[in-house]
C-alpha positions in Angstrom: -8.8 31.4 43.9 -7.6 28.0 42.6 -9.3 24.9 41.4 -12.2 23.4 43.3 -12.4 19.7 43.7 -15.8 18.1 43.0 -16.4 15.2 45.3 -18.1 12.2 43.8 -20.7 10.0 45.5 -18.1 7.4 46.4 -15.8 9.9 48.0 -18.6 11.2 50.1 -19.5 7.6 51.1 -15.8 6.9 52.1 -15.7 10.2 54.1 -18.8 9.1 56.0 -17.3 5.6 56.7 -19.3 3.5 54.3 -17.7 0.9 52.0 -17.1 2.2 48.5 -18.6 0.4 45.5 -16.2 -1.9 43.6 -15.8 -1.1 39.9 -13.9 -2.8 37.1 -11.7 0.3 36.5 -11.3 3.6 38.3 -12.9 6.7 36.8 -9.6 8.4 35.9 -7.7 5.3 34.9 -7.5 4.1 31.3 -9.1 0.8 30.5 -7.2 -2.0 28.8 -6.2 -1.2 25.2 -8.3 -2.9 22.6 -7.0 -5.8 20.6 -6.7 -5.5 16.8 -5.8 -8.3 14.4 -4.9 -6.2 11.4 -3.8 -2.6 10.9 -2.3 0.0 8.6 1.4 1.1 9.1 1.9 4.6 7.8 5.6 5.5 7.1 6.5 9.1 6.6 10.2 9.4 5.6 11.8 12.8 5.0 15.4 13.7 4.6 15.4 14.8 8.3 13.2 12.4 10.2 11.2 9.1 10.0 7.8 8.8 11.5 5.7 5.7 11.8 2.0 5.6 12.8 0.1 2.3 13.3 -3.7 2.7 12.8 -6.7 0.4 12.7 -8.3 -0.3 9.3 -10.7 2.6 9.9 -7.8 5.1 10.4 -7.8 5.5 14.2 -4.3 5.8 15.7 -3.2 2.9 17.9 0.5 3.7 18.3 3.2 5.9 16.9 7.0 6.5 17.0 9.6 8.7 15.4 13.4 9.0 15.2 13.3 12.1 17.4 11.2 10.5 20.1 13.8 7.7 20.4 16.5 10.3 21.2 18.2 10.7 17.8 19.2 14.3 17.2 20.2 16.4 14.2 21.3 14.6 11.0 21.1 11.2 12.7 17.3 11.3 12.7 17.2 10.8 8.9 19.5 7.7 8.8 18.4 4.2 7.9 19.6 2.9 11.3 17.4 5.3 13.2 14.4 4.3 10.9 15.1 0.6 11.7 15.0 1.3 15.4 11.7 3.2 15.0 10.3 0.2 13.2 11.4 -2.2 15.9 10.0 -0.1 18.8 6.6 0.3 17.0 6.5 -3.4 16.3 6.9 -4.2 20.0 4.0 -1.8 20.7 1.9 -3.5 17.9 2.5 -6.9 19.4 1.1 -5.8 22.8 -2.0 -4.7 20.9 -2.3 -8.1 19.2 -1.6 -7.0 15.6 -0.9 -10.0 13.4 -0.7 -8.4 9.9 -0.3 -4.9 8.5 -0.8 -3.0 5.3 2.0 -0.5 4.7 1.5 3.0 3.2 4.8 4.8 2.5 5.0 8.6 2.0 8.2 10.6 1.4 11.6 10.2 -0.2 13.9 9.8 2.8 16.6 7.1 3.3 14.6 5.4 6.0 11.7 4.1 3.9 12.8 0.5 3.5 14.7 0.1 6.7 11.7 1.2 8.8 9.6 -1.5 7.2 12.4 -4.1 7.6 12.7 -3.2 11.2 9.0 -3.5 11.7 8.6 -7.0 10.1 11.7 -8.3 11.9 9.5 -8.8 15.0 7.3 -11.3 13.2 4.4 -9.3 12.0 3.1 -10.2 8.5 3.0 -7.7 5.7 0.0 -7.9 3.3 0.8 -5.0 0.9 3.0 -2.0 0.4 1.6 1.2 -1.2 3.5 4.3 -2.2 1.6 7.5 -1.6 4.4 10.0 -2.1 3.0 13.3 -3.3 4.3 14.1 -6.8 4.0 17.7 -8.2 2.3 17.9 -11.5 3.5 21.2 -12.8 6.3 22.2 -10.4 6.7 25.6 -8.7 5.7 28.9 -10.3 8.6 30.4 -12.4 10.1 33.7 -11.3 8.8 37.0 -12.7 10.8 38.5 -15.6 13.5 40.9 -14.6 12.7 44.6 -14.9 15.2 46.9 -16.6 
C-alpha cells in the first residue's frame, strides 16, 4: 500500500493559494546547534582503534569522531598518527560549538592516548584536567579446570 503523507495546515493553505505563515525554522530542519563553553572529552584508545567523544558537563554527546570514520583501515586505525588526526577533526567541530575548555577522561591502553589529546589541544582549546579511567581487573580471569586423567 505504501506510506501516506499527512498534510499539515500550512500545506493545505498553500494548496488553496493562501500565503504560508513564516517560521524561524522549518518543521523537519534541525535548529542551530547550542553553544557550550566547557565540555568533557572522552578518549577511548584500544590497540585497534581510537574513539573521541565530546560531551557537555552533564554527559550529553555534542560531537564524536574515530579513526575508522576518518578512513583509516586495518592496523593503521590504532596508530598515534590516526589518533592525532581524530583529535584535530573533533577540535574543529568543538570550535564551531563554541567550546573553550575541556576536561579529558582517558580510557584504554592503546598507542593513541596522548597523541589524540595533543591533536585536540593543538587547535587552541584549553585543557583543565586529565583523568585516567582505564578499567583494571582486580583478580584476573578464572583459572582453567584441572586436567582429568
